[in-house]
ZAMARGU-4260 file (C-alpha; in steps of 0.2 Angstrom, whole numbers, plus 5000, padded with zeros to 4 digits):
<rodrens>
0) 4742/4580/4802 | 4747/4571/4786 | 4731/4577/4776 | 4742/4589/4767 | 4751/4573/4760
5) 4741/4566/4744 | 4745/4554/4729 | 4738/4562/4714 | 4739/4547/4703 | 4744/4528/4707
10) 4762/4526/4704 | 4766/4543/4708 | 4776/4547/4724 | 4766/4556/4738 | 4767/4574/4738
15) 4761/4589/4748 | 4744/4594/4742 | 4744/4609/4730 | 4762/4607/4726 | 4773/4596/4716
20) 4784/4594/4729 | 4787/4575/4734 | 4787/4569/4752 | 4804/4559/4749 | 4813/4575/4744
25) 4809/4582/4762 | 4813/4566/4771 | 4829/4562/4761 | 4835/4580/4764 | 4831/4579/4783
30) 4841/4561/4783 | 4856/4569/4776 | 4857/4582/4789 | 4848/4597/4783 | 4844/4608/4797
35) 4826/4617/4799 | 4834/4633/4791 | 4841/4623/4776 | 4823/4614/4774 | 4815/4630/4774
40) 4827/4637/4761 | 4825/4620/4750 | 4807/4620/4752 | 4800/4638/4755 | 4782/4635/4750
45) 4781/4622/4764 | 4775/4625/4782 | 4782/4619/4798 | 4766/4608/4799 | 4771/4602/4782
50) 4787/4597/4788 | 4780/4589/4804 | 4768/4579/4792 | 4783/4572/4782 | 4791/4566/4798
55) 4774/4558/4802 | 4771/4551/4785 | 4788/4543/4785 | 4785/4534/4802 | 4768/4529/4796
60) 4771/4523/4780 | 4789/4518/4778 | 4787/4504/4764 | 4778/4518/4753 | 4791/4530/4756
65) 4806/4518/4752 | 4797/4513/4736 | 4795/4532/4731 | 4814/4534/4735 | 4818/4518/4726
70) 4808/4524/4710 | 4816/4541/4711 | 4833/4533/4711 | 4829/4522/4696 | 4822/4536/4686
75) 4837/4547/4690 | 4849/4532/4684 | 4838/4530/4668 | 4839/4550/4665 | 4858/4549/4668
80) 4858/4536/4655
</rodrens>
């Protein structure tokens, strides 16, 4: 199920193949309480199978996902200056 999830380059977050949508975006939105309808609105290119793959990835790779979230947070803080 997670074959749609790839890392294009070392150091980049896991993404859905054929997109530039990081898995951590979907997982973070879901953890923040986004409903299935809201996820579909936020990520219109993703399928129900993609959303299920994100959940599976979060369970199978918690350390990698946590690192991707930390990296994104640090990058955001640097961008904010």
